[in-house]
N, C-alpha and C positions, 0 to 999 in steps of 0.2 A: 488635694487635688487642686490640679492648676488646669486652666482653660486658655486655649490662644485659638483667637478669632485670626481668621484672613480672608480673602475674597476668593470665592470656589466659582468658575465660570465654566459652564455645561451647556449644552445644547443651545448655546444662544441667551440663555437665562444665568444673570449673575443673582449669585444666592449669598446671603452672610453667615457662615457658619463656623464655627470652631474647630479646627483641623491644626496640629505641627504645623511649622511653620513649612513650607514644602520648598522655599529656598533652600533648606537644607538638603535636602535630595540633589542636588545639582551638583556634579563634580564639579571640583576645586580650579584650576590651573594654576595661575603664578604664584600664589602661596603657598601652594600645597608641596611643594617641597624646597629645599635649597639648589641653585643653579652649582654647581662645583663642578670640577675639571673630571674626568673620564678614572678611574682605578680601579681597583678588583676589591670587590665589596667582602669581609670577613665573617659579617652577620648579620641575618635577620630578624630584628626584635618587633613582636606582634604586641601592641597595648591597645586596651579596652575593652577587649572580648569579655564577656559576660560566660555567654549559652553555648556560643561557635570555637567549636576549636579550632586551635591554634593550626593544626595539620590540614584541617577544611582551610582557613584561610591564605595558608601558603599556597595549596594547591592553584588559586587563583593566580599567585603570582607569577611572573614572566621574568624576573629576576631573584636568585638564590646565592649564598655562601659559595664563591670560586669565581660567579661571574663575572663581567668586566661592566664596568657600572656604565648603561643605554640611558636616556632620558626619555628614547621613543618609546623603549619596552617598561618605562615606570610607567611612562603616559598609555601605556594599554592596559597594564595592572589595574591603574586605577582605573578604567573606563571595566573592567573585567571584574572588580572588585563590586562597583555601583549595578550592574548588572546583573546581580544575582540578586539583587531585591533583600539582602540579610540588611543592608549599612543602609543609617540616613547620611551618615558621613565621614567619608574615608581621607586618611593624610597621609602622605608617604612626603619621608624626610631624610638627611642625610644626618651622619654625627660621625663626621670622620669616614673610616672605611665600612662604616656599621649603617645600615639601611634601617631606617624606624617606619612602620605602619602603625599609624593609628587610626579606629576603627571608633565607629558610634551605631551600635547596634539600632536595626528597629526594632521597636515595642511589641511584645506578643500583643494579641487578640483574647481579652478574657473573657467577652461575650458579646453576640447582637443582637440586636432589641430592635423590636419597631414600635410605634407610638403612632399614635390618632388614624392608626389603619381601621376603619370597619368592614368596606363593602369585601377587603380582600385580606383574608386570615394571614397570621405567621407562617402556618404551611405551607402556602402557596407563595409568600415572599420569601421563604427563605434558602428554595430551591435558585432563585435568579441572580442571589447576591455570591459572590467569589469568598466573601471574607468568612472566615470560620471560628468558631472558639479553637487558642492553643496554634492558629496561623499568625505568620506575619505579618504586620500592618506597613501600608506603603498608603501614601494620598492619592499613589494614582489608582489604585484600588478601590478607594472610597468612591472617589471621581465614577469610576465606570461602574460600581454596585448601584449611584445613584442613578445615572442614567440606564441603567437597565431597569429597574424600580419604574422609573418613567415610562418608561416604553412598554412596559407589564399595565399599567394604567391604561397607556394611551391605547394599547389593543383591545382593553374594557369597552371604550370610548370617552376614558376620562383625561383629557386634553390640557384639564385646566390642574392640575393635580401637582403639588409643588414638592420636595422630598429635599429634608437641609440635614445634614449628616452632621452629628456632635459627636466629638471623642472626648472622654475624661481619661485622665491620667490617674492611673492607680499605681502602687510600690512595684518594687521588684518589674522596673520597665515592665509594665503591662498597660493598657488601654480597655475602657468601653468602647465600642461602636453603637450609637444610637441613632436611627433616622427614622427623623419627626417628619410625620405625613400629614399635610393638608391635601383630602380627595377630591374634593371639589365637586361639581355635579358632571352626571354622564353627560356629553354630547353626543342628543341620540340624530336620528336622522331626520329632516324637518320636512324635505319634500327629494322626491323621487320623478326624473322628468326623463324621457325619451325624444330622442330626435332621427326621424328620418323613418320612424313607422309610420306605413299608410294601412296595412292588413289587419291589423289589430291595435286596437285602442290601450293608452296608456296605463288603462284599470286591469285589461289581459294578464300583460306584458308581468306589472308588476306584481300577479300571483305568482308568474315563473320563479321570478330571482329568488334567493333566498333573505337577501338583505331589506326592511319593509320598512316603511312610511313610519311616524310613532304615531301611537294611537292611545287612547284611555284605556283598550282591554287589550292590549301587550305588556300591561305590569308583571305578568308571570314569565315573561320571555323577551330574550336578549337579541329576537332579531330586529328591532328598531336599532339596536347600537353600532356603533360605526366604527366597521372592522374593515382597514383597509387589504386584510389577506381575502376578506370573501368578494371580493370584486373582481378577480379573474376567475374565482367560482360563478360568480353570477354569469361573465361574459360568456362562460363553456354555457351554463343552463339558458341562455338566450340562444346561443346556437345551436345549440341540441333541439329547442323548440321549432326553431325555424324549420332545420331539416325535419322533424318527421310530419311537420306539414306544408310539404312542396318545395321550398325555397333554398333549395338548393346551391344557388349564388351567394348565401347569406353574407356577409361579413360585420361582425361585430367590433367597432372601433373600440379606442382607450375609454373606459372610464371613469369622467373626472368628478373630484370631490370640493367643493369650497367651502370652507369653515367659515361660518355667520361673525360680523364684527365682534362681536361678545362672547364666542368662541362655546354659546350653548347650543347648538346643532348642524348638521351639514345638509347641503344639495349636492346629490348626487344626479349625474346627468350620462345615462347612455347611450353614445351614438350607434345606429345602426342602417345599414343597407341593405334594403331586404333583396331588390332583383325580381324577377319575375318566378311566377309561381310552374312548378314542370309537375305535367303527370307521365307515366311508365310509356313507353314505347316497346319497345321488345323486349322481350325477357326469355334467354335462351341460358342452358348449361352444356359445358365444352368437358371433355373426359380425357384426361391422357392414361387413361389405363383399358387398354383392352375389352378386359372383361367386366368392365363396369359401365352398363349401359346409361348413358345420360338421363332415358324417358324412365328408369327406374326410381331417378331422386325427385323428379318434378312434384312430385305430393308435399315434398318437405317446402316448397315456397309459399312463402305468407304476400306475396305481390303477384299482382298480375297486370296484362299492357292495361290500359288506362284510367288506372289505379292513381290517384293523387301520390308522387312521390313520398316514400318515407324513408329516411338513413336510417332508423332503428330497426324497423321491417327488412331490409338491407343486410344488415348484419344478421340481424336475427337468420333470415334465412339463409344466410353463408354457413354460420354455425349450425343451424339446421342439417344442412345437405352434409357438413363435415361426419355429423355425428349419424347421419345415414351412412356414409360412406363406409365408415368404421364398424357400425355391428353389420355390414354385408364383408366382411375381412378386408378390408383396408385400413389397416392403422394409422399406415404414412399418409397420410391426406392434407393438403395446402389446398384452401379453397378461396380464391380472391376474385373478390367482386369487379368488374372493367366496367366503366361507366363512359359512354359516350354521350354527350351533350347536342341534341339538337335546338341547338336557342330561337331558329325561324321559328319553329310549329312549338316549342314549348314543352320537349319531350326528350324523356331520357332515356336512352336504350343500355341493357345490362346485359351484361355476358357474367354468367357464374364459370369463372375457370377451375376444375379440378385436376391437381395436379400433384403429381411426388412431391411429398415433403423428405426431407431428411430422415435416415433412421435412426433413431435415438432409442434407446430403451434405459430402464428406469435401474441403477446399481441401487439404490440407497434409500431408504426415506425416515429423515432425523427428526427428530419431535423434541423442541424445547419450550422450556415455561409451564411445563404442566405440574406445580408443586403439590397439588391434589389427585387428580384426574389421572386416571390411569391408563399406561401406553394404550393397552391394547383396546379400552373405550374409544379412542381418537382414531386407533388403526383401522381397526374397523369399518369406521364410514368410510375410509378409502376407497373410489371407485378403480383403483387400482391399484398393485401389489409390486413389491422388488421383482424385478425380470420381467415385469410388462414390457411391451411398446409405449415409450411417452407419449398422450395425448391429454391436449394444452384442455380438451373440451370436458375429459373426466376429472382432470385437478383442478377447475372450475367450481365443475359439482362437485368436488369431495371437498373444497374450501364452504361450498354453499350448505352442504351437509354439515358439517363440524358448527358453522355457524346458527345455524338450527335446532341444535343442543339446548342452546342458553345456556352452556357452562361456561360461557368466555366471551370477554368482554371486545375481544378483537382474535381475529385468525389471519393470518399470514403464510403464504404456501409460494417459496421461490425456487428457485433449481439452478445450481450451478455444476460447472464441468465435474465430469466422474475422471473414473483412474484410465480411461481411454476415449479417442473423442467422439463414440459411438454411445456413451454412457455418462447418465447424467445423475445429482444428487438432488429428492427433494427437501429443502429444509423447510418447515411446519413451524412456525412461531407461534405460540396463544399467549393469551392473557389472561387468567383465569377468574372469575368473579363470583360471589357470594349466591348460592343455587339454593338455600334456605328461603324460605317464603312464610311470612304469619299475615294473614289477611284479616280486616275486620271489615264488615262493610253493611250497608242496608239500602233502602231502597223501596220501592212500589210497582208493582205492573198488574195489569188487567185483569192477568189470572191467577194469578198467586196474593194480589192484596199488598198488604204493608208486610216486608222480611227485613231480617237480621244475619247474618252470614261469617262464620268464621271459619276460618281455615289454616291449617298448617300443614308444610311441604315441603317436602328436598329433594329435588330433581336428580339429583348426582347422589347418592346415599354412599359413605364411605369412598367416593370418588370412584365407584361400580359403574356407573351411570342406570341405578337401580332408581325409577320414579316413585317415591312412597308416600303418601299424602293422608287427610284426616278433617273432613269436612262439616259439619252441622248447617244447617239452613231451617231458621223458626217465622214461618208465613202464616198469616191468616187462613189459607186456605189448603196450604202445602208444607211438610216440615220432612225433614232427612236428612240421615245423618251416614256416612259415605268412610269405608277405611278400606283403603288399595295401596296394593303395589306392583310396579310393573318393572320387569326387564325386557328392556328393548332388544337386545338380543343376546337372548338364552342360550351357556356355552357358546359364546362367542358365534353363532351360528344366523342366520335369517329367521330368526323364530323370536316373536315377542310374546311372551308369556308371564301372565300377571293372574289378579284373584281380586276378589272385592267380596266384602261382606257390606250389609247395610239393612237399615230402616225406614218407611215413607210411610208418613200418614196425611190422607187425601180426606179437605172436607168436600163434598160436590153438594152437598146440600141444594144449592142453587140451578143445580143440572139436575139431579134426579132423584134431591131428597133421601142419601143416606152418605157416610163415609165410608172409608177405604184404609185398611192398615195391612201392610207387607214386611215382612223381612226374610231375611234369605241370604246367599252366598251365590255367587259365579266363578269361574275358572274359564280360562279364556286363553288363545292362541293363535296368532296372526302370523303369516312371512307378507311375503312382497316376491312377484314376479321378476317386474322391473321398477324403473323410476315413476311409474305411471300407476299398474294394476299393483292390487294387494288384495288378498283376504282374510278374514279372520274367520276363529269358530269360537263357540262358546258351549258350557252347560251353564243349566242354571238349577235351582233347586230353592223354591220361593213357598213361603205360606201366605195367603192373602185371606182376608178377612173382611166381610162388608157385616155393618155394625150400622146402628143410629139410627135405624131407619125408622123415617116417620109415618104415625098411624096414618097420615093420606097418602101415602105413595101408592105407585102403581102396584098393581096386583104382580106384574111382570119382575118389578122393583122387589118386593116383599118374597117371592119365591125362591131368590137371589143369596137372601141371608144365610149367614153361619161362615163355617172355615174350609177352602180346599187347598190343598198341595198340588202347587205347579212345579213339573219336571220337563225343561227343555230343553232341547239341542238346537241351537241358532248357529246362520253362518251369515257372514253380507263380503260380498265382495264390490270391488269400487274400480273404475277405471277415471282418475283424475288427470282434467290437464291444468286446471286454473292458476293465475298468477298469483291469488292470492286470496287464503283462506276465509277469510272475515270480509274482504269488501274486493272480492275477483273484478278486472277489468277488462276482460280475455281466459278465452279457453271452456272448457263443459266438463261437465260430472255424469257420469253413471254409473247408479247406485241399484244391487239388488240385493234384498233380506229376505231370511227363509227362515221362518220357527216352526219346529217339529214338537210339538207336545203330546205326551202319552205315554212314555217309557216310564212307567210308574205315576205317581199320584194320581189324582181324581179329575185332572180334564184331560181333553184328548181333540186335537185341530191340530189342523195344517193352516199357515200362516204365511203370506208373501206378499213384499212389496217392491214395488221398481218405482224407483225415483232420478229425476236426471233434469239437467238445466246446462244453459248453455247461456255465455255473455258474450257482448259483441258491443266493442267500442265505438264510439262516434264522434273520436277525435276531431278525425281528419273534415269532418262535414262542419262541425262550430268550433274545432278551435281550441277545444277546453278537454282536459283527459276526463274528467267526471261525467262528461257524458256517456252511460252506458245503459245500453240495452240487456234486459236480462228475460228470459223465458225459461220458466220451471214449471215441472207436471210431475204427478206422485199416482198410482195404480196401485191398488190395495185389494187383498183378497184373505178370506180367511173362511175353513171349512173344517166341519166335524167329520173325525173319520172312523170312530168309534160309534156304532151300536147301541151301547150298555149304560148310554145316558151319560157318558162323561162326554155332553158337549162343552162348550169355547162359555165360559162366565161374561158378564156384561161388561165387566175389567178389562177382557181380552179384545174385543170389539175395537170398531175403528168408530171415531167422531171425527164431526164434519162444524167449522166455523170457529173463529178467532183468527188463530194466528194462520191457518191453514183455508180460510175464507175470510176475508175482511170485510168488514161491513154485516158480519151475523155475529151474532154471540156466541160465547165460548159451549160449542153443542147445541147452538142453536136452530143448524139445517140438518136433517134429515128424520126418521124412525122418531116418531115421540105417541108417548100415551097421551090420544086425545084429552081424557076425563081429568087427567092430572095433571099434563103438561109437562111429564117427566120424560127426558132423554133416554132411546134404549141402543144407541148403538147402530151400526149396519154391520152385515159382511161384504159389502163388494162399494168399494171411492175409487172415486179417480176426482184430480184437480189440477187446474191450471194455472198459472199466473204469470202475465204480461208485464213488467214494469219498467218504466222508462226513469234514469236518474240524472240529475241534473246539478248542475251548482244555481245557488239562489242569488239574484241579481244585487250588486251592490253589497254582497257579504263576502269578505277577505276570507279566500279558501282556509288559512291556518287556524280560521275557529270551527272547523272541523263542519260546518252545516252544510246537508244537501237536501236537494226537494224531489221526491219523487211523487211520478203519476203512475197506476196501476188498474188492472182488470184482473179480478180474480173468478176462477167460475168452477164450479165442481159440483159433487152429487155424490149420496149415501142412502143406499139402498138393503132389501133386503132383510130383514129382522126376525123376530118370532111373530108368529103369525095368532092372527084373535081379533075379538072384536075391536072397533074403538082405536086402531092401529092406524096413526098414518103413517106412509109410507108411498115415495114417487123418487121414481130414477130419472126424472125430470134435471137438468140442469140449473142450478142458484147463481145468479151472477152478483158480483159486489164492486164499484169500483169506485175510486175517490183519489186525493190527494196524500200526504204524508210529510215528514220533515223528519234526516238521522243526524245524529250528532255523535262527532268522534269523540267522545268526553273524556276526560282523564280517568273513568271510570269505566269503560267500557259503550261500546256502541247502543245509543237510546234513541228508541223509535217513540214518535206519534203518528198517527194513523187517524182521518177523519175519512168516513167511508160511507155509502149507501146503498143498503139492497136493493136491484133494480128487479130483479127476475127472483123471487119465492113462493115458495107456499104460505097457504092463509094460517097453519100455523108453524110457521118457522120464527122464532126469534130474532130481533137484529140490533145491533151495537152500530153507532156512531161512531164515538169515540175509542182509540184503541190506544194503550201507553205499555210498551217492552222495552226488553232488555237484549241483547245480542242480533245474531242475525239472523232471517229466518229460515235459510237453506243449509 
């Protein structure tokens, strides 16, 4: 092996690296051929080629046998051969009437290797370089690949990285290319500054942008790594934030980045010109359709005169008006909000002009990228079909539904011209992701105690869209095993069909001095009336056993001992407009659930529960999206309907306290045996909760910590009749504060609450710890 060191200069950095002499790659001029008078060429002889066919080399020549020799054509032939990149040296000379072409082929690359890279894997580096095994080696390609590697490290914030290419010559005119990499330290964002902001502090604007200032708690995040491509995204985030909060004239100038002299960090500066804050003036709707009354579209507006200007609300209102017109039989609608500024009064008048859009129909829906998921599983999520009128809102909704499946890491739907001017083709490109999950976890909650959880789930079984799972939970006071399967579109119809088999064991000794186990199965079916309204039905057959009753338990608990069979038909209908199921910021939910037991089995009752929730954003008031007011409420009712003793059991009744009434222990409020202090449950229930969610001062939003202040009210009454029974329909009240953490393991809640209105026999609880959302 032989190494040839030369100087490589790239990107202003001089690096000593052993490579073949690049001087050999430059065309030679005067010595390349002998200048002889013209004449007819009788033969062209090729010398020095090893891999490349003679005919291939001759195909690049502009001179051949029988041609009159021309020095200009010889020069162009020389340049043409060099331009192929196949040769490191070419010489054209005349020997009498013969033309002698001598070539030295560039070597072949045997392998490309990387050394010293720890932060970036070979799999991430390899796609960046052009050199490949068995490709032709040139020094220009080595220099270009070196720069690409440096650019990759720069995008990851490592501007101090160094790359030295080394070339190892092998036999048979082959070389190994080794890129020796010194990664250096990452250049983090040392400071983020804002210039020109008066309405919002630097700390508030720092929460808005995606680039963050380096801090110890960001060791698992790359948000504090400088990325020049992220600056324009941050400028757009700032612009949209100001537009949402009334600053319609906002201008976000160019963001500047200065690298510290020691190249260890960047100082970022964002320049903003806020302008005045606007409120809405007049808000009107005009229609170009004679049969479409603008008054019928007023209810789709999210804005009103006098409110703070909100650019996002204007866009949502325009889209809602278009959707409303579509539902009224006008498929080709274009809604344009026309904005008129009154700078003197700082108001903006909005007119939504409803005009006719070009008539375009969907000719075809093409799907690409699904190597596992069946086409029909994707097509059934589309809100429009081939032949339907093209509707941009329905296309967006189709994309959202496909993304919500969880089968794909990316979904893109674009349209291209069809076979006629009024036809369009929807091109759907999906990128599949792994849909199988194995989960192993543990934790603690106030209700269940310490717990361990193991689950196995496949959300897209064999590409059919069937969701199958098995899950086991082992806890101090509740253990459960579930096996379920759900087909969300049974027979490709608007019908979700599923089945469950389960076994549950609960330790209720600290509540009512008994334990319960139940096992059974359920079959269910559900369907959608529209995007918001959904109904489901189920039939359950469950064997319940109340056992391990303590000797000192209430007589009303002791008479519950034994086994009962529950045969129950249930239905749930829900109307949901929430923007997020886990942490909603706007929208509402109404849900009615009913259970009818007694078609066989040992118990007979009718049970109903109505739940409601309203979420109101206060971003316009406080300038932060995490200020949200939630108002929730529930009403429950259970009534035996068979007079033959087949009444409801204690495990069928409602309980109050804990999750649905903070400040009180689990089942701590409501009917109770005053002798034994056992909770007995009740037949009538109502609860109401008002909660304000807000960001914690001084805590960056990406940590995921939110504060909460709440007031819970509720009552539970109507139970078994007898002596020493404490029951009252008067309301109980609990109030307190809490913290929510959007952790990598899910939403975690910690509450500190005080029972301020209670009965003497109620049990209270100050501290509460739990997982998940409350509603």
